[in-house]
PDB file as gemmi writes it, atoms N, CA and C in Angstrom:
CRYST1    1.000    1.000    1.000  90.00  90.00  90.00 P 1                      
ATOM      1  N   UNK A   1      24.048  35.310 -35.027  1.00  0.00           N  
ATOM      2  CA  UNK A   1      24.991  35.496 -33.660  1.00  0.00           C  
ATOM      3  C   UNK A   1      24.915  35.709 -32.379  1.00  0.00           C  
ATOM      4  N   UNK A   2      23.421  35.754 -32.076  1.00  0.00           N  
ATOM      5  CA  UNK A   2      22.829  35.540 -30.621  1.00  0.00           C  
ATOM      6  C   UNK A   2      22.983  33.949 -30.185  1.00  0.00           C  
ATOM      7  N   UNK A   3      23.048  33.137 -31.121  1.00  0.00           N  
ATOM      8  CA  UNK A   3      23.701  31.688 -30.685  1.00  0.00           C  
ATOM      9  C   UNK A   3      24.968  31.706 -30.294  1.00  0.00           C  
ATOM     10  N   UNK A   4      25.759  32.427 -30.772  1.00  0.00           N  
ATOM     11  CA  UNK A   4      27.316  32.482 -30.704  1.00  0.00           C  
ATOM     12  C   UNK A   4      27.683  33.024 -29.356  1.00  0.00           C  
ATOM     13  N   UNK A   5      26.961  33.933 -29.100  1.00  0.00           N  
ATOM     14  CA  UNK A   5      26.824  34.641 -27.787  1.00  0.00           C  
ATOM     15  C   UNK A   5      26.496  33.748 -26.606  1.00  0.00           C  
ATOM     16  N   UNK A   6      25.454  33.053 -26.795  1.00  0.00           N  
ATOM     17  CA  UNK A   6      24.803  32.189 -26.097  1.00  0.00           C  
ATOM     18  C   UNK A   6      26.057  30.686 -25.478  1.00  0.00           C  
ATOM     19  N   UNK A   7      26.613  30.400 -26.710  1.00  0.00           N  
ATOM     20  CA  UNK A   7      27.713  29.472 -26.874  1.00  0.00           C  
ATOM     21  C   UNK A   7      28.890  29.813 -26.115  1.00  0.00           C  
ATOM     22  N   UNK A   8      29.312  31.321 -26.041  1.00  0.00           N  
ATOM     23  CA  UNK A   8      30.369  31.565 -25.655  1.00  0.00           C  
ATOM     24  C   UNK A   8      29.988  31.973 -23.867  1.00  0.00           C  
ATOM     25  N   UNK A   9      28.685  32.274 -23.509  1.00  0.00           N  
ATOM     26  CA  UNK A   9      28.375  32.252 -22.216  1.00  0.00           C  
ATOM     27  C   UNK A   9      28.133  30.988 -21.644  1.00  0.00           C  
ATOM     28  N   UNK A  10      27.486  29.923 -22.171  1.00  0.00           N  
ATOM     29  CA  UNK A  10      27.875  28.626 -21.772  1.00  0.00           C  
ATOM     30  C   UNK A  10      29.107  28.056 -21.452  1.00  0.00           C  
ATOM     31  N   UNK A  11      30.008  28.510 -22.228  1.00  0.00           N  
ATOM     32  CA  UNK A  11      31.293  27.861 -22.143  1.00  0.00           C  
ATOM     33  C   UNK A  11      32.131  28.777 -20.962  1.00  0.00           C  
ATOM     34  N   UNK A  12      31.888  30.178 -20.840  1.00  0.00           N  
ATOM     35  CA  UNK A  12      32.570  30.732 -19.768  1.00  0.00           C  
ATOM     36  C   UNK A  12      31.952  30.410 -18.552  1.00  0.00           C  
ATOM     37  N   UNK A  13      30.732  30.094 -18.611  1.00  0.00           N  
ATOM     38  CA  UNK A  13      29.851  29.417 -17.112  1.00  0.00           C  
ATOM     39  C   UNK A  13      30.443  28.166 -16.718  1.00  0.00           C  
ATOM     40  N   UNK A  14      30.821  27.357 -17.731  1.00  0.00           N  
ATOM     41  CA  UNK A  14      31.424  26.096 -17.450  1.00  0.00           C  
ATOM     42  C   UNK A  14      32.776  26.193 -16.952  1.00  0.00           C  
ATOM     43  N   UNK A  15      33.373  27.094 -17.489  1.00  0.00           N  
ATOM     44  CA  UNK A  15      34.773  27.442 -17.300  1.00  0.00           C  
ATOM     45  C   UNK A  15      34.865  27.775 -15.784  1.00  0.00           C  
ATOM     46  N   UNK A  16      34.048  28.757 -15.303  1.00  0.00           N  
ATOM     47  CA  UNK A  16      33.821  29.324 -14.177  1.00  0.00           C  
ATOM     48  C   UNK A  16      33.656  28.367 -12.967  1.00  0.00           C  
ATOM     49  N   UNK A  17      32.559  27.543 -13.269  1.00  0.00           N  
ATOM     50  CA  UNK A  17      32.062  26.469 -12.467  1.00  0.00           C  
ATOM     51  C   UNK A  17      33.152  25.513 -12.167  1.00  0.00           C  
ATOM     52  N   UNK A  18      33.927  24.976 -13.318  1.00  0.00           N  
ATOM     53  CA  UNK A  18      35.100  24.106 -13.087  1.00  0.00           C  
ATOM     54  C   UNK A  18      36.058  24.773 -12.349  1.00  0.00           C  
ATOM     55  N   UNK A  19      36.254  25.889 -11.929  1.00  0.00           N  
ATOM     56  CA  UNK A  19      37.182  26.713 -10.967  1.00  0.00           C  
ATOM     57  C   UNK A  19      36.883  26.725  -9.616  1.00  0.00           C  
ATOM     58  N   UNK A  20      35.444  26.368  -9.416  1.00  0.00           N  
ATOM     59  CA  UNK A  20      34.868  26.619  -8.092  1.00  0.00           C  
ATOM     60  C   UNK A  20      35.825  25.920  -7.064  1.00  0.00           C  
ATOM     61  N   UNK A  21      35.736  24.606  -7.286  1.00  0.00           N  
ATOM     62  CA  UNK A  21      36.514  23.884  -6.272  1.00  0.00           C  
ATOM     63  C   UNK A  21      37.996  24.133  -6.095  1.00  0.00           C  
ATOM     64  N   UNK A  22      38.339  24.617  -7.086  1.00  0.00           N  
ATOM     65  CA  UNK A  22      39.889  25.133  -7.048  1.00  0.00           C  
ATOM     66  C   UNK A  22      40.169  26.495  -5.979  1.00  0.00           C  
ATOM     67  N   UNK A  23      39.157  27.269  -5.746  1.00  0.00           N  
ATOM     68  CA  UNK A  23      39.123  28.235  -5.473  1.00  0.00           C  
ATOM     69  C   UNK A  23      39.199  28.066  -3.738  1.00  0.00           C  
ATOM     70  N   UNK A  24      38.981  26.954  -3.410  1.00  0.00           N  
ATOM     71  CA  UNK A  24      38.977  26.475  -1.707  1.00  0.00           C  
ATOM     72  C   UNK A  24      38.228  27.278  -1.007  1.00  0.00           C  
ATOM     73  N   UNK A  25      36.727  27.641  -1.161  1.00  0.00           N  
ATOM     74  CA  UNK A  25      36.120  28.308  -0.506  1.00  0.00           C  
ATOM     75  C   UNK A  25      36.676  29.926  -0.692  1.00  0.00           C  
ATOM     76  N   UNK A  26      37.075  30.638  -1.944  1.00  0.00           N  
ATOM     77  CA  UNK A  26      37.531  31.812  -2.459  1.00  0.00           C  
ATOM     78  C   UNK A  26      38.662  32.192  -1.496  1.00  0.00           C  
ATOM     79  N   UNK A  27      39.465  31.411  -1.111  1.00  0.00           N  
ATOM     80  CA  UNK A  27      40.629  31.404  -0.326  1.00  0.00           C  
ATOM     81  C   UNK A  27      41.931  31.473  -1.301  1.00  0.00           C  
ATOM     82  N   UNK A  28      41.839  30.963  -2.502  1.00  0.00           N  
ATOM     83  CA  UNK A  28      42.935  31.149  -3.510  1.00  0.00           C  
ATOM     84  C   UNK A  28      42.893  32.060  -4.415  1.00  0.00           C  
ATOM     85  N   UNK A  29      43.680  32.777  -4.516  1.00  0.00           N  
ATOM     86  CA  UNK A  29      43.585  34.372  -5.425  1.00  0.00           C  
ATOM     87  C   UNK A  29      43.068  33.952  -6.891  1.00  0.00           C  
ATOM     88  N   UNK A  30      44.065  33.031  -7.419  1.00  0.00           N  
ATOM     89  CA  UNK A  30      44.064  33.230  -9.067  1.00  0.00           C  
ATOM     90  C   UNK A  30      42.957  32.389  -9.664  1.00  0.00           C  
ATOM     91  N   UNK A  31      42.329  31.229  -8.632  1.00  0.00           N  
ATOM     92  CA  UNK A  31      41.380  30.410  -9.114  1.00  0.00           C  
ATOM     93  C   UNK A  31      40.381  31.359  -9.048  1.00  0.00           C  
ATOM     94  N   UNK A  32      40.078  32.201  -7.874  1.00  0.00           N  
ATOM     95  CA  UNK A  32      38.785  32.928  -7.580  1.00  0.00           C  
ATOM     96  C   UNK A  32      38.712  34.118  -8.698  1.00  0.00           C  
ATOM     97  N   UNK A  33      39.841  34.548  -9.164  1.00  0.00           N  
ATOM     98  CA  UNK A  33      39.754  35.839 -10.192  1.00  0.00           C  
ATOM     99  C   UNK A  33      39.593  35.058 -11.485  1.00  0.00           C  
ATOM    100  N   UNK A  34      39.810  33.713 -11.791  1.00  0.00           N  
ATOM    101  CA  UNK A  34      39.352  33.016 -13.102  1.00  0.00           C  
ATOM    102  C   UNK A  34      38.109  32.976 -13.114  1.00  0.00           C  
ATOM    103  N   UNK A  35      37.491  32.513 -11.957  1.00  0.00           N  
ATOM    104  CA  UNK A  35      35.983  32.163 -11.721  1.00  0.00           C  
ATOM    105  C   UNK A  35      35.345  33.531 -11.772  1.00  0.00           C  
ATOM    106  N   UNK A  36      35.597  34.574 -11.250  1.00  0.00           N  
ATOM    107  CA  UNK A  36      35.085  36.061 -11.240  1.00  0.00           C  
ATOM    108  C   UNK A  36      34.983  36.168 -12.807  1.00  0.00           C  
ATOM    109  N   UNK A  37      36.118  36.215 -13.531  1.00  0.00           N  
ATOM    110  CA  UNK A  37      36.171  36.752 -14.828  1.00  0.00           C  
ATOM    111  C   UNK A  37      35.184  36.107 -15.804  1.00  0.00           C  
ATOM    112  N   UNK A  38      35.277  34.644 -15.637  1.00  0.00           N  
ATOM    113  CA  UNK A  38      34.696  33.702 -16.162  1.00  0.00           C  
ATOM    114  C   UNK A  38      32.941  33.884 -15.961  1.00  0.00           C  
ATOM    115  N   UNK A  39      32.700  34.318 -14.989  1.00  0.00           N  
ATOM    116  CA  UNK A  39      31.193  34.730 -14.681  1.00  0.00           C  
ATOM    117  C   UNK A  39      30.569  35.837 -15.161  1.00  0.00           C  
ATOM    118  N   UNK A  40      31.610  36.711 -14.983  1.00  0.00           N  
ATOM    119  CA  UNK A  40      31.215  38.063 -15.799  1.00  0.00           C  
ATOM    120  C   UNK A  40      31.217  38.017 -17.296  1.00  0.00           C  
ATOM    121  N   UNK A  41      31.838  37.172 -17.832  1.00  0.00           N  
ATOM    122  CA  UNK A  41      31.996  36.812 -19.109  1.00  0.00           C  
ATOM    123  C   UNK A  41      30.729  36.366 -19.620  1.00  0.00           C  
ATOM    124  N   UNK A  42      30.347  35.223 -18.845  1.00  0.00           N  
ATOM    125  CA  UNK A  42      29.201  34.459 -19.110  1.00  0.00           C  
ATOM    126  C   UNK A  42      27.845  35.287 -18.870  1.00  0.00           C  
ATOM    127  N   UNK A  43      27.700  36.078 -17.975  1.00  0.00           N  
ATOM    128  CA  UNK A  43      26.434  36.888 -17.759  1.00  0.00           C  
ATOM    129  C   UNK A  43      26.548  37.820 -18.946  1.00  0.00           C  
ATOM    130  N   UNK A  44      27.503  38.275 -19.166  1.00  0.00           N  
ATOM    131  CA  UNK A  44      27.668  39.520 -20.121  1.00  0.00           C  
ATOM    132  C   UNK A  44      27.368  38.754 -21.566  1.00  0.00           C  
ATOM    133  N   UNK A  45      27.607  37.985 -22.003  1.00  0.00           N  
ATOM    134  CA  UNK A  45      27.152  37.005 -23.187  1.00  0.00           C  
ATOM    135  C   UNK A  45      25.835  36.439 -23.214  1.00  0.00           C  
ATOM    136  N   UNK A  46      25.688  36.482 -21.940  1.00  0.00           N  
ATOM    137  CA  UNK A  46      23.917  35.949 -21.884  1.00  0.00           C  
ATOM    138  C   UNK A  46      23.344  37.039 -22.160  1.00  0.00           C  
ATOM    139  N   UNK A  47      23.666  38.245 -21.795  1.00  0.00           N  
ATOM    140  CA  UNK A  47      22.716  39.526 -21.836  1.00  0.00           C  
ATOM    141  C   UNK A  47      22.527  39.816 -23.374  1.00  0.00           C  
ATOM    142  N   UNK A  48      23.713  39.780 -23.973  1.00  0.00           N  
ATOM    143  CA  UNK A  48      23.780  39.988 -25.703  1.00  0.00           C  
ATOM    144  C   UNK A  48      23.062  39.052 -26.091  1.00  0.00           C  
ATOM    145  N   UNK A  49      22.858  37.734 -25.599  1.00  0.00           N  
ATOM    146  CA  UNK A  49      22.091  36.522 -26.387  1.00  0.00           C  
ATOM    147  C   UNK A  49      20.664  36.859 -26.323  1.00  0.00           C  
ATOM    148  N   UNK A  50      20.206  37.670 -24.908  1.00  0.00           N  
ATOM    149  CA  UNK A  50      18.599  37.453 -25.024  1.00  0.00           C  
ATOM    150  C   UNK A  50      18.039  38.808 -25.483  1.00  0.00           C  
ATOM    151  N   UNK A  51      19.169  39.371 -26.436  1.00  0.00           N  
ATOM    152  CA  UNK A  51      18.526  40.320 -27.214  1.00  0.00           C  
ATOM    153  C   UNK A  51      17.741  39.922 -28.282  1.00  0.00           C  
ATOM    154  N   UNK A  52      18.157  38.777 -28.773  1.00  0.00           N  
ATOM    155  CA  UNK A  52      17.570  38.248 -29.839  1.00  0.00           C  
ATOM    156  C   UNK A  52      16.816  36.562 -29.819  1.00  0.00           C  
ATOM    157  N   UNK A  53      17.070  36.000 -28.544  1.00  0.00           N  
ATOM    158  CA  UNK A  53      16.645  34.849 -28.135  1.00  0.00           C  
ATOM    159  C   UNK A  53      15.828  35.095 -26.827  1.00  0.00           C  
ATOM    160  N   UNK A  54      14.661  34.381 -26.796  1.00  0.00           N  
ATOM    161  CA  UNK A  54      13.628  34.539 -25.849  1.00  0.00           C  
ATOM    162  C   UNK A  54      14.435  34.355 -24.217  1.00  0.00           C  
ATOM    163  N   UNK A  55      14.051  35.160 -23.369  1.00  0.00           N  
ATOM    164  CA  UNK A  55      14.736  34.862 -22.037  1.00  0.00           C  
ATOM    165  C   UNK A  55      14.774  33.155 -21.696  1.00  0.00           C  
ATOM    166  N   UNK A  56      13.640  32.851 -21.770  1.00  0.00           N  
ATOM    167  CA  UNK A  56      13.093  31.556 -21.240  1.00  0.00           C  
ATOM    168  C   UNK A  56      14.110  30.569 -21.824  1.00  0.00           C  
ATOM    169  N   UNK A  57      14.272  30.676 -23.375  1.00  0.00           N  
ATOM    170  CA  UNK A  57      14.988  29.511 -23.889  1.00  0.00           C  
ATOM    171  C   UNK A  57      16.300  29.809 -23.753  1.00  0.00           C  
ATOM    172  N   UNK A  58      16.871  31.063 -23.678  1.00  0.00           N  
ATOM    173  CA  UNK A  58      18.238  31.160 -23.504  1.00  0.00           C  
ATOM    174  C   UNK A  58      18.526  30.839 -22.303  1.00  0.00           C  
ATOM    175  N   UNK A  59      18.202  30.988 -21.421  1.00  0.00           N  
ATOM    176  CA  UNK A  59      18.372  30.490 -19.692  1.00  0.00           C  
ATOM    177  C   UNK A  59      18.377  29.105 -19.647  1.00  0.00           C  
ATOM    178  N   UNK A  60      17.133  28.571 -20.155  1.00  0.00           N  
ATOM    179  CA  UNK A  60      17.244  27.240 -20.182  1.00  0.00           C  
ATOM    180  C   UNK A  60      18.300  26.333 -20.878  1.00  0.00           C  
ATOM    181  N   UNK A  61      18.686  26.924 -21.998  1.00  0.00           N  
ATOM    182  CA  UNK A  61      19.885  26.458 -22.957  1.00  0.00           C  
ATOM    183  C   UNK A  61      21.198  26.388 -22.133  1.00  0.00           C  
ATOM    184  N   UNK A  62      21.408  27.755 -21.571  1.00  0.00           N  
ATOM    185  CA  UNK A  62      22.373  28.211 -20.737  1.00  0.00           C  
ATOM    186  C   UNK A  62      22.543  27.229 -19.528  1.00  0.00           C  
ATOM    187  N   UNK A  63      21.494  27.531 -18.606  1.00  0.00           N  
ATOM    188  CA  UNK A  63      21.623  26.462 -17.678  1.00  0.00           C  
ATOM    189  C   UNK A  63      21.661  25.155 -17.627  1.00  0.00           C  
ATOM    190  N   UNK A  64      20.829  24.621 -18.826  1.00  0.00           N  
ATOM    191  CA  UNK A  64      20.651  23.046 -18.784  1.00  0.00           C  
ATOM    192  C   UNK A  64      22.018  22.475 -19.536  1.00  0.00           C  
ATOM    193  N   UNK A  65      22.151  23.152 -20.356  1.00  0.00           N  
ATOM    194  CA  UNK A  65      23.525  22.857 -21.239  1.00  0.00           C  
ATOM    195  C   UNK A  65      25.119  22.871 -20.021  1.00  0.00           C  
ATOM    196  N   UNK A  66      25.032  23.930 -19.317  1.00  0.00           N  
ATOM    197  CA  UNK A  66      25.915  24.195 -18.479  1.00  0.00           C  
ATOM    198  C   UNK A  66      25.929  22.981 -17.403  1.00  0.00           C  
ATOM    199  N   UNK A  67      24.860  22.810 -16.736  1.00  0.00           N  
ATOM    200  CA  UNK A  67      24.769  21.578 -15.996  1.00  0.00           C  
ATOM    201  C   UNK A  67      25.142  20.378 -16.644  1.00  0.00           C  
ATOM    202  N   UNK A  68      24.724  19.794 -17.832  1.00  0.00           N  
ATOM    203  CA  UNK A  68      24.959  18.675 -18.196  1.00  0.00           C  
ATOM    204  C   UNK A  68      26.867  18.719 -18.563  1.00  0.00           C  
ATOM    205  N   UNK A  69      27.289  19.654 -18.939  1.00  0.00           N  
ATOM    206  CA  UNK A  69      28.895  19.703 -19.378  1.00  0.00           C  
ATOM    207  C   UNK A  69      29.521  19.636 -17.897  1.00  0.00           C  
ATOM    208  N   UNK A  70      28.933  20.302 -16.822  1.00  0.00           N  
ATOM    209  CA  UNK A  70      29.779  20.290 -15.474  1.00  0.00           C  
ATOM    210  C   UNK A  70      29.650  18.740 -15.017  1.00  0.00           C  
ATOM    211  N   UNK A  71      28.380  17.865 -15.076  1.00  0.00           N  
ATOM    212  CA  UNK A  71      28.337  16.651 -14.941  1.00  0.00           C  
ATOM    213  C   UNK A  71      29.436  15.852 -15.543  1.00  0.00           C  
ATOM    214  N   UNK A  72      29.521  16.125 -16.840  1.00  0.00           N  
ATOM    215  CA  UNK A  72      30.144  15.152 -17.542  1.00  0.00           C  
ATOM    216  C   UNK A  72      31.869  15.555 -17.219  1.00  0.00           C  
ATOM    217  N   UNK A  73      32.152  16.908 -16.929  1.00  0.00           N  
ATOM    218  CA  UNK A  73      33.582  17.207 -16.611  1.00  0.00           C  
ATOM    219  C   UNK A  73      33.900  16.736 -15.148  1.00  0.00           C  
ATOM    220  N   UNK A  74      32.800  16.764 -14.241  1.00  0.00           N  
ATOM    221  CA  UNK A  74      33.093  16.169 -12.893  1.00  0.00           C  
ATOM    222  C   UNK A  74      33.241  14.723 -12.884  1.00  0.00           C  
ATOM    223  N   UNK A  75      32.843  14.047 -14.154  1.00  0.00           N  
ATOM    224  CA  UNK A  75      32.632  12.696 -14.010  1.00  0.00           C  
ATOM    225  C   UNK A  75      34.158  12.317 -14.639  1.00  0.00           C  
ATOM    226  N   UNK A  76      34.840  13.295 -15.673  1.00  0.00           N  
ATOM    227  CA  UNK A  76      35.844  12.714 -16.298  1.00  0.00           C  
ATOM    228  C   UNK A  76      37.169  13.127 -15.922  1.00  0.00           C  
ATOM    229  N   UNK A  77      37.174  14.521 -15.220  1.00  0.00           N  
ATOM    230  CA  UNK A  77      38.395  14.863 -14.467  1.00  0.00           C  
ATOM    231  C   UNK A  77      38.241  15.373 -12.998  1.00  0.00           C  
ATOM    232  N   UNK A  78      37.223  14.974 -12.430  1.00  0.00           N  
ATOM    233  CA  UNK A  78      37.368  15.517 -11.012  1.00  0.00           C  
ATOM    234  C   UNK A  78      37.078  14.530  -9.969  1.00  0.00           C  
ATOM    235  N   UNK A  79      36.610  13.170 -10.694  1.00  0.00           N  
ATOM    236  CA  UNK A  79      36.859  11.967 -10.153  1.00  0.00           C  
ATOM    237  C   UNK A  79      35.158  11.716  -9.375  1.00  0.00           C  
ATOM    238  N   UNK A  80      34.354  12.235  -9.922  1.00  0.00           N  
ATOM    239  CA  UNK A  80      33.159  12.132  -9.317  1.00  0.00           C  
ATOM    240  C   UNK A  80      32.419  10.978  -9.913  1.00  0.00           C  
ATOM    241  N   UNK A  81      31.733  10.222  -9.200  1.00  0.00           N  
ATOM    242  CA  UNK A  81      30.672   9.115  -9.747  1.00  0.00           C  
ATOM    243  C   UNK A  81      29.646   9.674 -10.595  1.00  0.00           C  
ATOM    244  N   UNK A  82      29.713   8.782 -11.612  1.00  0.00           N  
ATOM    245  CA  UNK A  82      28.661   8.881 -12.633  1.00  0.00           C  
ATOM    246  C   UNK A  82      27.760   7.829 -12.480  1.00  0.00           C  
ATOM    247  N   UNK A  83      26.441   8.130 -11.858  1.00  0.00           N  
ATOM    248  CA  UNK A  83      25.562   7.188 -11.715  1.00  0.00           C  
ATOM    249  C   UNK A  83      24.234   7.168 -12.569  1.00  0.00           C  
ATOM    250  N   UNK A  84      23.747   5.970 -12.683  1.00  0.00           N  
ATOM    251  CA  UNK A  84      22.570   5.947 -13.422  1.00  0.00           C  
ATOM    252  C   UNK A  84      21.487   7.378 -13.465  1.00  0.00           C  
ATOM    253  N   UNK A  85      21.179   7.545 -12.206  1.00  0.00           N  
ATOM    254  CA  UNK A  85      20.425   8.664 -11.990  1.00  0.00           C  
ATOM    255  C   UNK A  85      21.053   9.812 -12.259  1.00  0.00           C  
ATOM    256  N   UNK A  86      22.209   9.949 -12.631  1.00  0.00           N  
ATOM    257  CA  UNK A  86      22.826  11.227 -13.091  1.00  0.00           C  
ATOM    258  C   UNK A  86      22.999  11.291 -14.443  1.00  0.00           C  
ATOM    259  N   UNK A  87      22.997  10.338 -15.012  1.00  0.00           N  
ATOM    260  CA  UNK A  87      22.627   9.952 -16.496  1.00  0.00           C  
ATOM    261  C   UNK A  87      21.374  10.585 -16.909  1.00  0.00           C  
ATOM    262  N   UNK A  88      20.255   9.759 -16.221  1.00  0.00           N  
ATOM    263  CA  UNK A  88      19.084   9.884 -16.684  1.00  0.00           C  
ATOM    264  C   UNK A  88      18.621  11.537 -16.476  1.00  0.00           C  
ATOM    265  N   UNK A  89      19.142  12.012 -15.109  1.00  0.00           N  
ATOM    266  CA  UNK A  89      18.766  13.600 -14.838  1.00  0.00           C  
ATOM    267  C   UNK A  89      19.272  14.577 -16.141  1.00  0.00           C  
ATOM    268  N   UNK A  90      20.555  14.289 -16.385  1.00  0.00           N  
ATOM    269  CA  UNK A  90      21.104  15.083 -17.518  1.00  0.00           C  
ATOM    270  C   UNK A  90      20.258  14.594 -18.811  1.00  0.00           C  
ATOM    271  N   UNK A  91      19.917  13.581 -19.112  1.00  0.00           N  
ATOM    272  CA  UNK A  91      19.414  13.605 -20.239  1.00  0.00           C  
ATOM    273  C   UNK A  91      17.780  13.958 -20.173  1.00  0.00           C  
ATOM    274  N   UNK A  92      17.225  14.203 -19.203  1.00  0.00           N  
ATOM    275  CA  UNK A  92      15.909  14.735 -18.788  1.00  0.00           C  
ATOM    276  C   UNK A  92      16.057  16.557 -18.987  1.00  0.00           C  
ATOM    277  N   UNK A  93      17.302  16.899 -18.764  1.00  0.00           N  
ATOM    278  CA  UNK A  93      17.647  18.215 -18.786  1.00  0.00           C  
ATOM    279  C   UNK A  93      17.925  18.639 -20.406  1.00  0.00           C  
ATOM    280  N   UNK A  94      18.396  17.859 -20.821  1.00  0.00           N  
ATOM    281  CA  UNK A  94      18.944  17.983 -22.220  1.00  0.00           C  
ATOM    282  C   UNK A  94      17.527  17.921 -23.068  1.00  0.00           C  
ATOM    283  N   UNK A  95      16.691  16.689 -22.734  1.00  0.00           N  
ATOM    284  CA  UNK A  95      15.394  16.928 -23.441  1.00  0.00           C  
ATOM    285  C   UNK A  95      14.491  18.100 -23.176  1.00  0.00           C  
ATOM    286  N   UNK A  96      14.531  18.565 -21.889  1.00  0.00           N  
ATOM    287  CA  UNK A  96      13.740  19.715 -21.841  1.00  0.00           C  
ATOM    288  C   UNK A  96      14.120  21.196 -22.407  1.00  0.00           C  
ATOM    289  N   UNK A  97      15.493  20.991 -22.699  1.00  0.00           N  
ATOM    290  CA  UNK A  97      16.218  22.356 -23.645  1.00  0.00           C  
ATOM    291  C   UNK A  97      15.612  22.045 -24.673  1.00  0.00           C  
ATOM    292  N   UNK A  98      15.730  20.727 -25.358  1.00  0.00           N  
ATOM    293  CA  UNK A  98      15.386  20.733 -27.020  1.00  0.00           C  
ATOM    294  C   UNK A  98      13.626  20.903 -26.831  1.00  0.00           C  
ATOM    295  N   UNK A  99      12.978  20.501 -26.050  1.00  0.00           N  
ATOM    296  CA  UNK A  99      11.391  20.866 -26.082  1.00  0.00           C  
ATOM    297  C   UNK A  99      11.529  22.342 -26.045  1.00  0.00           C  
ATOM    298  N   UNK A 100      11.874  22.859 -25.080  1.00  0.00           N  
ATOM    299  CA  UNK A 100      11.827  24.304 -25.018  1.00  0.00           C  
ATOM    300  C   UNK A 100      12.371  25.053 -26.449  1.00  0.00           C  
ATOM    301  N   UNK A 101      13.556  24.792 -27.115  1.00  0.00           N  
ATOM    302  CA  UNK A 101      13.579  25.024 -28.447  1.00  0.00           C  
ATOM    303  C   UNK A 101      12.737  24.904 -29.517  1.00  0.00           C  
ATOM    304  N   UNK A 102      12.301  23.761 -29.765  1.00  0.00           N  
ATOM    305  CA  UNK A 102      11.158  23.395 -30.522  1.00  0.00           C  
ATOM    306  C   UNK A 102      10.004  24.250 -30.441  1.00  0.00           C  
ATOM    307  N   UNK A 103       9.544  24.315 -29.103  1.00  0.00           N  
ATOM    308  CA  UNK A 103       8.274  25.102 -29.067  1.00  0.00           C  
ATOM    309  C   UNK A 103       8.190  26.383 -28.468  1.00  0.00           C  
ATOM    310  N   UNK A 104       9.478  26.688 -27.879  1.00  0.00           N  
ATOM    311  CA  UNK A 104       9.692  28.070 -27.422  1.00  0.00           C  
ATOM    312  C   UNK A 104       9.988  29.143 -28.113  1.00  0.00           C  
ATOM    313  N   UNK A 105      11.116  28.704 -29.122  1.00  0.00           N  
ATOM    314  CA  UNK A 105      11.749  29.937 -29.919  1.00  0.00           C  
ATOM    315  C   UNK A 105      11.149  30.562 -31.076  1.00  0.00           C  
ATOM    316  N   UNK A 106       9.582  29.915 -31.211  1.00  0.00           N  
ATOM    317  CA  UNK A 106       8.968  30.544 -32.349  1.00  0.00           C  
ATOM    318  C   UNK A 106       8.019  31.631 -31.640  1.00  0.00           C  
TER     319      UNK A 106                                                      
END                                                                             
């Protein structure tokens, strides 16, 4: 169940971060409310996940996979350029998460 909580935490963080630009510096009410709710859900679910998953592993997965998802969303929906260095960087992040899971979860 801890990994379900972590998946929800990652999804909520990605959703909140996706709204960040729409808040226009926190001047638009509903995107700002959506971002705040998403981040509260993300941290709440992360707190539940770390009851059973080591904090370092859970945080690496939360931040790393969230970062990779945001880069993909930025490229696919927000018109952000996807360069070779971004692809390599995301690959390294995902590789680091995998290594931490293989070595740190035991």
